[in-house]
C-alpha positions in Angstrom: 94.1 103.1 106.4 91.6 105.9 106.1 92.5 109.6 106.7 90.3 109.6 109.8 92.3 106.8 111.3 95.5 108.6 110.5 94.1 111.8 112.0 92.9 110.0 115.2 96.3 108.5 115.8 98.0 111.8 115.1 95.7 113.6 117.5 96.5 111.0 120.2 100.2 111.6 119.6 99.9 115.4 119.8 97.9 115.1 123.0 100.5 112.8 124.6 103.6 114.4 123.1 105.2 115.2 126.5 104.6 111.7 127.8 105.7 109.8 124.6 108.1 112.0 122.7 109.9 109.1 120.8 106.5 107.7 119.7 105.4 111.1 118.5 108.6 111.6 116.4 108.3 108.0 115.1 104.7 108.6 113.9 105.8 111.9 112.3 108.5 109.9 110.4 106.0 107.3 109.3 103.7 110.1 108.0 106.6 111.8 106.2 107.5 108.6 104.4 103.8 108.2 103.5 103.6 111.7 102.0 106.9 111.0 100.1 105.3 107.9 98.6 102.2 109.8 97.4 104.2 112.7 96.1 106.9 110.5 94.4 105.0 107.9 92.5 103.8 110.3 89.7 107.2 111.8 88.9 108.8 108.3 89.1 106.3 107.1 86.5 106.5 110.2 84.4 110.3 110.1 84.2 110.3 106.3 83.7 112.1 105.6 86.9 110.3 102.4 87.4 112.7 101.1 90.0 111.3 103.8 92.3 107.6 102.6 92.0 107.9 99.7 94.5 109.6 102.1 97.0 106.8 104.6 96.6 104.2 101.8 97.0 105.9 100.6 100.2 106.0 104.2 101.4 102.3 104.6 100.8 101.6 101.5 102.9 104.0 102.6 105.7 101.3 103.7 108.2 99.5 100.4 107.7 102.7 98.4 108.2 103.6 100.4 111.3 100.2 100.1 113.0 100.1 96.3 112.3 103.6 95.9 113.7 102.7 98.0 116.8 99.4 96.0 117.3 101.3 92.7 117.2 103.9 93.9 119.6 101.2 95.3 121.9 99.3 91.9 121.8 102.5 90.1 122.6 103.1 92.4 125.5 106.4 93.6 124.1 105.3 97.3 123.7 102.5 99.2 125.3 100.5 101.0 122.7 97.8 103.2 124.2 96.7 104.8 121.0 95.3 101.5 119.7 92.5 101.7 122.2 91.7 105.4 121.5 89.0 104.7 118.9 
């Protein structure tokens, strides 16, 4: 995902925070995990904690995993996901 896509989704969540508070908090958690992955991979590598590198890699991909999961759920009519159409 590009930073502009992350920003677009975040702006939608901020604009609709009162209507979708759980979705807003969930996206913040995804972004927190994403930042933790980017911040953590260098120390994990430097201190030879190689077991943490796959976790950091998964954390870096968290927004992509989350948006794919939401898109599939939206297409299957299990969840309504208005921010997918806000391109």
